[in-house]
matplotlib code that plots the C-alpha trace (Angstrom):
import matplotlib.pyplot as plt

x = [55.1, 52.3, 52.7, 52.2, 49.0, 47.6, 48.3, 46.6, 43.5, 43.5, 43.8, 41.1, 38.7, 39.4, 38.6, 35.3, 34.4, 35.3, 33.2, 30.2, 30.7, 30.8, 27.6, 25.9, 27.0, 26.0, 22.5, 22.3, 23.4, 20.5, 18.1, 20.0, 18.4, 18.8, 17.4, 15.3, 12.2, 9.3, 6.9, 6.4, 6.0, 6.1, 7.4, 4.6, 7.2, 6.2, 3.0, -0.7, -3.7, -7.4, -9.3, -13.0, -14.8, -11.7, -9.7, -6.0, -4.2, -0.4, 0.6, 1.0, -1.6, -5.3, -7.9, -10.9, -13.6, -16.7, -19.1, -21.8, -23.0, -19.6, -17.4, -14.0, -11.1, -7.7, -5.2, -1.7, -0.5, 2.5, 2.4, 5.9, 4.8, 2.9, 5.5, 8.3, 10.1, 10.5, 7.7, 4.5, 2.5, -0.8, -3.6, -6.8, -9.8, -12.9, -15.4, -18.9, -19.0, -22.2, -24.0, -26.1, -25.5, -23.2, -22.4, -19.6, -16.6, -15.9, -12.7, -10.6, -7.2, -4.7, -3.2, -0.5, 0.3, 4.0, 6.0, 7.8, 9.8, 7.7, 9.1, 11.4, 11.2, 10.4, 10.5, 7.6, 8.2, 6.0, 5.5, 2.4, 0.2, -3.4, -5.0, -8.5, -10.4, -11.1, -9.1, -10.0, -7.6, -10.6, -11.9, -11.3, -7.7, -8.7, -11.6, -9.3, -6.8, -4.4, -4.1, -2.1, -2.7, -2.1, -3.7, -1.7, -2.7, -2.3, -6.1, -6.8, -10.1, -9.6, -12.6, -10.7, -7.9, -8.1, -4.8, -5.4, -3.0, -3.1, -0.2, 0.8, -0.1, -2.2, -1.4, -4.2, -3.0, -5.1, -5.6, -3.7, -1.0, 0.8, 3.5, 5.5, 5.3, 5.2, 7.1, 6.2, 8.2, 7.5, 8.4, 6.4, 7.1, 5.9, 3.2, 3.4, 5.0, 2.6, 0.8, -1.2, -0.3, -3.1, -3.0, -6.3, -7.7, -10.5, -13.1, -14.5, -17.6, -20.6, -19.8, -21.1, -19.5, -16.0, -13.1, -10.1, -7.0, -4.4, -1.1, 0.9, 4.5, 7.8, 6.1, 8.6, 8.6, 12.2, 13.5, 14.4, 13.4, 14.3, 16.4, 15.3, 17.7, 20.2, 20.8, 24.3, 23.5, 23.1, 19.4, 16.7, 15.1, 11.6, 10.9, 7.4, 6.2, 3.4, 2.7, -0.4, -2.7, -2.8, -6.0, -8.0, -7.6, -10.6, -10.3, -13.9, -15.5, -16.0, -19.6, -19.4, -20.8, -18.5, -15.9, -13.1, -15.3, -14.7, -18.4, -19.2, -20.5, -23.8, -23.5, -19.9, -20.8, -19.8, -22.7, -24.2, -23.1, -25.1, -23.5, -24.3, -23.1, -24.2, -24.5, -23.5, -21.0, -19.0, -19.2, -19.1, -18.0, -18.1, -16.1, -15.0, -11.2, -9.0, -5.6, -3.3, -1.3, -4.4, -5.9, -5.3, -7.3, -8.0, -8.5, -11.1, -11.6, -14.0, -13.0, -14.7, -14.1, -14.9, -14.3, -14.5, -12.9, -14.6, -16.4, -16.0, -16.8, -17.1, -18.6, -16.6, -17.3, -18.3, -18.8, -19.1, -19.2, -20.6, -22.6, -23.9, -26.3, -24.7, -26.8, -26.4, -24.5, -24.7, -25.8, -23.1, -20.4, -17.0, -16.2, -13.3, -13.7, -10.8, -10.0, -7.2, -7.1, -5.4, -5.9, -4.8, -5.0, -4.6, -2.0, 0.3, -0.5, 2.1, 2.2, -1.4, -2.8, -2.3, -5.7, -7.6, -8.9, -9.9, -11.4, -13.9, -16.0, -18.9, -21.8, -25.2, -28.0, -30.0, -33.7, -36.2, -34.9, -31.1, -29.1, -25.6, -27.4, -28.2, -24.5, -23.3, -20.1, -17.9, -14.2, -11.2, -8.9, -5.2, -4.4, -2.4, -0.5, -1.9, -0.3, -0.2, -3.0, -0.8, 2.0, 0.4, 2.3, 1.6, -2.0, -2.7, -4.5, -6.8, -8.7, -10.9, -13.0, -16.6, -19.4, -22.5, -25.4, -27.9, -28.1, -28.1, -26.0, -25.2, -21.5, -20.2, -17.0, -16.8, -14.3, -14.3, -13.2, -12.9, -12.3, -14.2, -11.3, -11.8, -10.0, -9.4, -9.9, -9.7, -9.7, -10.1, -9.5, -11.1, -10.6, -10.5, -13.3, -14.0, -16.2, -15.1, -16.1, -13.6, -12.8, -11.1, -11.4, -11.7, -14.4, -11.9, -11.6, -15.1, -15.6, -18.7, -18.3, -21.1, -23.3, -25.7, -28.9, -27.4, -28.2, -26.5, -29.7, -30.0, -26.4, -26.9, -30.0, -28.1, -25.3, -27.5, -26.2, -27.2, -26.5, -24.9, -22.5, -21.5, -21.0, -18.7, -16.9, -16.1, -15.7, -18.4, -19.3, -22.7, -24.8, -26.7, -23.7, -22.0, -20.7, -20.6, -17.4, -16.7, -15.5, -17.2, -16.2, -19.0, -19.3, -18.3, -20.2, -23.2, -24.9, -28.5, -30.8, -32.5, -36.3, -37.3, -37.7, -41.2, -42.7, -42.7, -44.6, -42.1, -42.7, -43.4, -40.6, -41.3, -42.4, -39.6, -37.2, -35.1, -36.0, -32.7, -33.1, -30.3, -30.9, -31.5, -31.1, -34.1, -35.0, -35.9, -36.5, -40.1, -40.7, -39.1, -41.2, -44.4, -43.3, -42.4, -45.2, -42.7, -42.1, -39.4, -38.7, -38.3, -35.9, -33.8, -33.7, -32.9, -30.1, -28.6, -29.1, -28.1, -30.1, -33.3, -32.7, -29.2, -29.0, -26.9, -27.0, -25.8, -26.4, -28.1, -31.0, -32.8, -36.5, -39.0, -42.8, -44.1]
y = [-53.7, -51.2, -49.5, -52.8, -53.6, -50.2, -50.8, -54.3, -52.7, -50.0, -52.6, -54.7, -51.8, -50.8, -54.3, -54.3, -50.9, -52.2, -55.3, -53.2, -50.9, -53.9, -55.3, -51.9, -51.5, -55.1, -54.3, -51.1, -52.9, -55.3, -52.3, -49.7, -46.3, -45.2, -42.4, -43.5, -42.8, -44.5, -44.1, -47.0, -46.2, -42.5, -41.9, -44.2, -46.1, -49.3, -49.7, -49.1, -51.3, -51.0, -50.1, -50.3, -47.0, -45.1, -46.3, -46.8, -46.1, -46.4, -49.7, -49.3, -46.5, -46.5, -44.1, -42.3, -39.8, -38.4, -39.1, -36.7, -35.4, -35.5, -38.0, -39.1, -40.5, -42.0, -42.6, -43.7, -40.5, -40.9, -37.5, -36.1, -32.4, -33.7, -36.2, -35.1, -38.3, -41.2, -41.8, -42.0, -39.8, -40.2, -38.2, -37.4, -36.0, -34.3, -33.6, -32.1, -31.8, -33.8, -32.3, -29.1, -28.8, -30.4, -30.1, -28.0, -29.5, -32.6, -34.5, -37.2, -38.4, -41.1, -42.5, -44.8, -46.1, -46.1, -47.2, -44.4, -43.8, -41.9, -38.4, -38.4, -35.6, -36.5, -34.5, -34.7, -33.7, -33.9, -32.4, -31.7, -29.3, -28.4, -28.2, -27.2, -27.6, -24.1, -22.5, -18.9, -16.4, -14.4, -17.2, -17.5, -18.7, -20.7, -22.6, -25.7, -26.7, -29.6, -30.6, -33.1, -34.5, -37.6, -39.7, -40.2, -43.8, -45.2, -45.1, -45.4, -43.4, -40.1, -38.6, -38.8, -36.5, -33.3, -31.6, -30.9, -28.3, -26.6, -26.7, -23.3, -24.3, -21.4, -21.9, -23.5, -24.3, -24.9, -28.7, -29.2, -26.5, -27.3, -24.9, -27.0, -29.0, -27.2, -28.4, -28.7, -29.6, -29.6, -31.4, -33.3, -35.0, -38.6, -38.9, -42.7, -45.7, -45.7, -43.0, -42.8, -40.0, -38.5, -36.2, -34.9, -32.7, -30.3, -28.8, -26.1, -24.8, -26.7, -25.5, -27.4, -28.2, -28.2, -30.6, -30.4, -32.6, -32.8, -34.7, -35.9, -37.3, -37.7, -38.1, -39.0, -39.0, -39.3, -39.8, -42.4, -46.0, -49.0, -51.3, -54.9, -57.4, -59.1, -62.9, -64.4, -65.0, -61.2, -61.5, -59.7, -61.9, -63.1, -64.2, -63.4, -62.4, -64.0, -64.3, -62.9, -65.5, -65.3, -64.4, -67.2, -67.7, -66.7, -69.7, -70.7, -71.2, -68.2, -67.0, -64.6, -65.8, -65.4, -63.6, -64.5, -63.5, -66.8, -67.5, -65.1, -61.5, -59.9, -56.5, -56.1, -56.9, -60.2, -62.6, -62.4, -58.8, -55.6, -52.3, -48.8, -45.2, -41.8, -40.2, -36.6, -35.2, -38.4, -41.5, -44.9, -48.3, -51.9, -54.6, -58.2, -57.7, -60.4, -58.7, -61.0, -58.2, -56.9, -60.3, -62.2, -65.4, -67.2, -65.3, -62.7, -59.7, -56.8, -53.5, -50.3, -47.1, -43.4, -41.1, -37.3, -37.1, -34.6, -32.8, -29.1, -29.5, -32.4, -33.1, -34.0, -37.2, -39.5, -43.2, -46.5, -49.9, -53.4, -55.0, -58.5, -59.9, -62.6, -65.0, -68.0, -65.9, -66.2, -63.0, -61.7, -64.0, -62.8, -62.8, -61.6, -59.6, -59.6, -58.8, -57.8, -54.9, -51.9, -48.3, -47.1, -43.8, -43.0, -40.3, -39.6, -36.8, -37.5, -33.9, -34.1, -35.3, -39.1, -39.4, -38.0, -41.5, -44.1, -47.5, -48.2, -51.1, -51.3, -53.6, -53.4, -55.7, -56.7, -56.2, -57.3, -54.7, -54.4, -51.7, -50.2, -47.0, -48.5, -48.7, -45.9, -47.4, -47.0, -47.7, -46.8, -49.5, -48.8, -48.7, -45.5, -46.4, -45.2, -46.8, -45.7, -47.3, -49.3, -50.0, -51.7, -52.8, -55.4, -56.0, -54.7, -56.8, -55.8, -57.6, -56.5, -58.3, -57.6, -58.8, -59.9, -57.6, -60.1, -63.5, -61.8, -58.7, -56.6, -56.1, -53.5, -52.2, -48.8, -46.6, -42.9, -40.0, -37.2, -34.1, -32.5, -32.8, -33.2, -35.2, -38.1, -41.8, -43.9, -47.7, -49.8, -53.6, -55.9, -59.7, -62.5, -61.0, -63.2, -63.2, -66.1, -67.2, -66.7, -69.7, -69.6, -65.8, -64.3, -61.9, -59.2, -59.1, -57.6, -54.0, -51.8, -48.0, -46.2, -44.1, -41.3, -42.7, -46.0, -47.6, -50.6, -52.5, -51.9, -52.9, -56.1, -57.0, -56.3, -58.8, -61.4, -60.9, -59.2, -55.8, -57.6, -59.4, -56.1, -54.4, -57.2, -57.5, -53.7, -53.1, -50.5, -48.7, -47.5, -49.4, -46.2, -44.1, -44.7, -41.9, -41.4, -42.8, -45.1, -48.6, -51.5, -55.2, -57.3, -61.1, -62.1, -65.4, -64.0, -65.5, -66.4, -64.1, -61.6, -61.0, -58.5, -55.0, -53.7, -51.7, -48.0, -45.4, -42.7, -39.3, -36.7, -34.2, -30.8, -28.1, -26.7, -29.5, -31.2, -34.7, -35.9, -37.9, -39.7, -39.4, -42.8, -43.8, -42.3, -39.7, -36.2, -33.1, -32.9, -36.6, -36.0, -32.9, -34.8, -37.8, -35.7, -33.1, -30.3, -28.0, -27.9, -24.3, -25.0, -28.0, -25.8, -23.0, -25.1, -27.1, -24.3, -26.1, -24.2, -26.4, -28.3, -30.8, -31.8, -34.0, -37.1, -40.6, -40.5, -36.7, -35.8, -33.3, -31.5, -31.6, -29.6, -30.0, -26.5]
z = [54.5, 55.4, 52.1, 50.3, 52.3, 51.5, 47.8, 48.0, 49.6, 46.9, 44.1, 45.7, 46.0, 42.4, 41.2, 43.1, 41.6, 38.2, 38.7, 39.8, 36.8, 34.5, 36.0, 35.6, 32.0, 31.3, 32.6, 30.6, 27.5, 27.7, 28.1, 26.2, 25.5, 21.9, 19.7, 16.7, 14.7, 16.4, 13.4, 11.1, 7.4, 8.0, 4.4, 3.1, 1.0, 2.8, 0.9, 1.4, 2.3, 1.7, 4.9, 5.2, 5.2, 4.1, 1.2, 0.6, 3.9, 4.5, 6.2, 9.9, 10.0, 11.0, 9.5, 10.8, 9.7, 11.3, 8.5, 7.5, 4.1, 2.5, 0.7, 2.1, 0.1, 1.2, -1.6, -2.4, -4.1, -6.5, -8.2, -7.7, -6.9, -3.8, -2.5, -0.1, 0.6, -1.9, -4.4, -2.3, 0.1, 1.9, 0.2, 2.2, 0.3, 1.7, -1.1, -1.2, -5.0, -5.3, -2.3, -2.2, 1.6, 4.1, 7.8, 9.4, 11.1, 9.0, 9.9, 8.3, 9.5, 10.3, 13.5, 14.8, 18.3, 19.4, 22.5, 24.3, 27.4, 30.0, 30.6, 27.6, 25.0, 21.3, 18.1, 15.7, 12.1, 9.0, 5.6, 3.6, 1.7, 1.1, -2.3, -3.5, -6.7, -7.9, -5.0, -4.5, -2.9, -1.7, 0.6, 4.3, 4.6, 7.7, 6.1, 6.0, 8.7, 9.5, 13.1, 15.2, 18.7, 20.8, 23.5, 26.6, 27.3, 23.8, 23.1, 19.4, 19.7, 18.0, 19.7, 23.0, 21.9, 23.9, 22.8, 19.1, 17.8, 14.4, 12.0, 10.7, 7.2, 5.7, 2.0, -0.1, -3.6, -6.8, -6.9, -10.2, -9.5, -6.2, -5.1, -2.8, 0.4, 3.8, 6.9, 10.6, 13.7, 17.4, 20.6, 23.2, 26.5, 26.6, 29.3, 29.4, 27.9, 25.0, 23.0, 19.9, 17.4, 15.3, 12.2, 10.9, 8.2, 9.2, 6.8, 9.0, 7.1, 5.7, 2.2, -0.8, -4.2, -2.7, -2.9, -0.5, -1.0, 1.7, 1.2, 4.2, 4.0, 5.9, 9.3, 12.1, 15.9, 17.1, 20.6, 23.2, 22.9, 24.9, 22.8, 23.2, 25.0, 22.7, 22.9, 22.5, 18.8, 18.3, 17.4, 19.4, 22.0, 21.4, 25.0, 26.1, 22.6, 20.7, 17.0, 15.3, 13.8, 10.0, 8.4, 6.7, 3.0, 0.8, -1.5, -2.0, -5.3, -7.5, -7.1, -10.0, -13.3, -16.3, -14.2, -16.7, -19.7, -21.4, -21.4, -24.2, -24.8, -25.7, -27.5, -26.2, -22.5, -20.9, -20.5, -17.0, -16.6, -17.2, -18.4, -17.2, -17.9, -16.6, -20.1, -20.5, -23.0, -23.6, -25.8, -24.2, -25.5, -24.3, -26.1, -26.1, -25.6, -27.2, -27.2, -25.2, -23.4, -21.6, -20.7, -17.4, -17.8, -21.0, -24.3, -23.4, -21.2, -20.7, -22.3, -21.2, -23.1, -22.2, -25.2, -25.6, -29.1, -31.4, -28.6, -28.1, -24.4, -22.0, -18.6, -15.5, -13.5, -16.4, -15.4, -17.3, -15.8, -15.4, -12.6, -11.7, -9.1, -7.1, -5.0, -2.6, -0.1, 3.7, 5.3, 7.7, 6.3, 5.0, 1.3, -0.8, -4.0, -6.4, -10.0, -12.5, -14.8, -16.4, -17.5, -20.9, -22.7, -26.4, -25.8, -22.9, -20.5, -17.9, -16.7, -15.5, -12.3, -12.0, -10.5, -13.5, -14.2, -11.6, -11.3, -8.5, -7.2, -4.9, -3.7, -2.2, -1.1, -4.3, -4.4, -7.0, -9.5, -8.7, -10.2, -9.9, -9.0, -5.6, -4.6, -2.3, -1.0, -4.1, -3.2, -5.4, -6.6, -6.1, -9.8, -10.4, -13.6, -16.8, -19.8, -23.5, -25.3, -27.7, -25.1, -22.1, -19.1, -16.4, -15.3, -11.8, -9.2, -6.4, -3.5, -0.6, 2.0, 2.6, 4.9, 2.9, 3.8, 2.3, 0.7, -2.7, -3.6, -6.6, -7.2, -9.7, -11.2, -13.0, -14.8, -13.7, -15.9, -13.4, -15.5, -18.3, -20.7, -24.5, -27.1, -24.7, -24.9, -21.7, -22.1, -19.0, -19.2, -16.6, -16.2, -13.7, -11.4, -8.4, -5.3, -3.0, 0.4, 3.2, 5.4, 8.8, 9.1, 12.5, 13.7, 13.9, 10.1, 9.8, 10.7, 10.5, 10.3, 12.1, 9.9, 10.7, 12.2, 13.3, 16.6, 18.2, 18.1, 14.3, 13.7, 15.8, 13.7, 10.5, 11.4, 13.1, 16.6, 19.9, 21.5, 24.4, 22.1, 20.3, 23.6, 24.8, 21.4, 21.3, 25.0, 25.0, 28.2, 27.0, 24.5, 23.8, 22.8, 19.4, 17.2, 13.4, 12.0, 14.9, 13.9, 15.4, 15.3, 14.0, 13.6, 10.1, 10.2, 12.0, 15.0, 15.8, 14.0, 16.3, 16.0, 13.4, 14.8, 15.4, 12.6, 13.5, 11.6, 10.7, 12.1, 9.4, 8.8, 10.2, 7.8, 5.8, 6.7, 3.9, 2.7, 1.3, -1.9, -3.8, -7.5, -9.2, -12.8, -14.8, -12.2, -13.3, -11.3, -12.3, -11.4, -8.0, -7.4, -8.1, -6.0, -2.9, -3.4, -4.1, -7.2, -9.8, -8.9, -5.2, -5.9, -8.2, -5.7, -2.7, -4.4, -6.4, -9.7, -12.8, -15.1, -13.9, -16.7, -15.5, -12.4, -12.1, -10.5, -6.9, -6.5, -3.2, -3.4, -0.6, -1.4, 0.7, 0.8, 0.2]

ax = plt.figure().add_subplot(projection="3d")
ax.plot(x, y, z, "-o")
ax.set_aspect("equal")
plt.show()
């Protein structure tokens, strides 16, 4: 009998332990710890989006730069030699090709915030390579670097990263002759439940006439993650979550005149539009296109041609485009620019850089004599396919939002032939160009990237708001401290206009200091020398010009009063 009672006690205890174990396992199953990659779109196969102040950035990623006298580019690169995983990689470009001088320590990068388990170890992996136009083996191997870092509290401000670490990537390939992607792997211990991962490109020296291209791909951060609770239906629970409000549709009336080019042409250019080129060793053509396969809307489209056939030598960076002044806008309001188009070439050059031809758009406040030369914010369209001239494919589309800087703006589209190649014919078709008002958009849709010389007061005046409102909107701790490249939320619709700033007489530049001048259409070195009380010889010397008769629109020149 005693033996039976002992056995009963043992069985009862075992059942209690089993019950406790089942409860523990049940709790663990609702908050299970699993290993997985935390990075979204680390292979960049999930697509790209246009981000203000940067360009085409992989979905799920944010971009940043620190401005300065340099051009930045973010692109969806689909050239196989610079892709490690799938068919896409993130390309970051830092270029001083059009500048006679630049600042040292220029940065451009991408970031992403992920949820982690505090104290757990994670493995970071990525692949990439550095390329330079006219790469020289004799140059400092450390003139360009790639770095990574993170913020421990999930902050998305790249300037708060204090743990930047260099990747051991020392190889710098010729831009058009990459020799293979490099790999990197390391581990980190999560300092909190959320961190932001940053990867950036660093151009160390203030060297002019340089172009650095860095491709990034196959980025992953693998480790423990809390698996969300599972409902009886087997679907993740959505308790406590909230949806994101959808952005307002920009479906207002088209403010562009003759955007579908059905209103006729004058000398090959759609009525209401004005054509422009930057000359040089190339021939240009503007035509009324009526071939159905390259038309989106109606029976007509705008065709732009850049041709170097029959030339012994050609110039790089040849541009041809159209622009139009658009009025009746509300300053500070949100608008959407969109269009359709296609790039075609007379003969296939599939082995060449896919970015040898590009299409760009830009806008600026229009003055009494508006011109495409006034535009400084050119952004590339994500049109990477180049079709044979007689075998076109599907028309590509593009759209981007902007905040009207004035009640009247000039908006432009241009074709860009990057390289000085001969025996080429580039044909770019454009159609269904629209500029429409956005309705129902939130203030968060409008972002201003801080430029050199900006103040919060000036930005507030620009967008018809107050310094106090911008401080509140952006959670700023000090209204007197903003940095170049910082992104600020600004009101899309604008508020009450602030009083105009007091007129201040500018302080003369100190003797020997540069007056930076952007070359406009029709400018010559001799005219600039006379205008700024300098000399042709001094401008040539200071800017390293090889020919005083060859300057181009958009070029920045340092002019000194002798």
